[in-house]
C-alpha positions in Angstrom: 31.3 7.1 34.8 29.6 6.2 31.5 30.9 4.0 28.7 29.3 3.5 25.3 29.6 0.0 23.8 31.2 0.3 20.4 31.5 -2.3 17.6 35.1 -3.1 18.6 33.8 -4.2 22.0 31.4 -6.9 20.6 31.2 -10.1 18.6 29.4 -10.5 15.3 26.1 -10.6 17.1 26.7 -7.3 18.8 27.2 -8.8 22.3 30.1 -7.5 24.4 33.1 -9.9 24.7 33.4 -11.2 28.3 37.0 -9.8 28.6 35.9 -6.3 27.8 34.0 -5.9 31.0 37.4 -6.1 32.7 38.6 -3.3 30.4 35.6 -1.2 31.2 36.4 -1.5 34.9 40.0 -0.6 34.3 39.0 2.5 32.5 36.7 3.5 35.4 39.5 3.1 37.9 41.9 5.1 35.7 39.4 7.8 35.1 39.1 8.3 38.9 42.8 9.3 38.9 42.5 11.4 35.7 39.7 13.4 37.3 42.2 14.4 40.0 44.8 15.4 37.4 46.8 12.3 38.1 47.5 8.8 36.7 47.4 5.4 38.5 51.2 5.5 38.3 52.3 7.1 41.6 55.7 8.5 42.5 57.0 5.2 44.0 55.0 2.6 42.3 51.7 1.5 40.7 48.9 -1.0 41.1 48.5 -4.5 39.7 45.5 -6.9 39.9 46.1 -9.6 42.4 42.7 -11.3 42.5 39.6 -11.0 40.5 36.1 -12.3 41.0 33.6 -11.5 38.3 29.8 -12.1 38.0 28.1 -11.8 34.6 24.4 -11.2 35.0 23.3 -10.3 31.4 25.0 -9.1 28.3 25.7 -5.6 27.2 25.1 -4.9 23.5 26.3 -2.7 20.7 25.2 0.9 21.3 24.4 0.4 25.0 25.3 3.3 27.4 26.7 1.7 30.5 27.1 3.3 34.0 30.1 2.3 36.0 30.1 2.5 39.8 33.2 1.8 42.0 33.2 1.3 45.7 36.1 0.8 48.1 35.6 -2.4 50.1 38.8 -2.4 52.2 42.4 -1.4 52.5 45.4 -3.3 53.8 49.0 -2.3 54.2 50.0 -3.0 50.6 46.7 -3.5 48.8 43.1 -2.5 48.5 39.9 -4.1 47.2 37.1 -2.6 45.1 33.7 -3.6 44.0 32.9 -2.3 40.5 29.4 -2.7 39.1 28.2 -2.0 35.6 24.6 -1.0 35.0 22.5 -0.6 31.9 19.3 1.5 32.6 19.6 0.8 36.3 19.8 -3.0 35.7 23.0 -4.6 37.1 24.7 -6.5 34.2 28.2 -7.1 35.7 30.0 -7.0 39.0 33.7 -7.3 39.7 35.5 -7.6 43.0 39.2 -6.9 42.5 42.2 -6.9 44.9 44.9 -4.5 43.7 48.4 -4.7 45.1 50.8 -1.7 45.2 54.2 -2.6 43.8 57.5 -0.8 43.1 58.6 -0.2 39.5 60.9 -3.2 40.1 57.9 -5.4 40.8 58.2 -5.8 44.6 55.1 -5.4 46.9 55.3 -2.2 49.0 53.2 -0.7 51.7 50.9 2.2 50.9 52.2 5.4 52.5 49.7 7.7 54.2 49.5 10.0 51.1 48.6 7.1 48.9 46.1 5.7 51.4 44.5 9.2 51.6 44.4 9.5 47.8 42.6 6.1 47.5 40.1 7.1 50.1 39.4 10.4 48.2 39.0 8.5 44.9 36.8 5.6 45.9 34.7 6.5 49.0 
């Protein structure tokens, strides 16, 4: 997925704010669901970030066209982990490893059913 860096994403010097890299990754995850005609909110629950590890290699700047790549690292009973990498012209500028937990609408952790597991495999493998 590609994302263009807009003025609202940057500081006065045209450099992307550090927190916006997390937003870009969230958009890429959501877009994977949208391409299947779905949203990240499933019938019995939704996903929340449980743990995040981010590496900033170099800055993106105003006007840059960024390429987002998402890879499934693993899946457990009630969670899954992804590696999301942002590139500018084939140069890695940011990398995120995120653990996402599946919770009910009441906020309780729940196991991923077979249908949800299969969906995640179809989206991120």
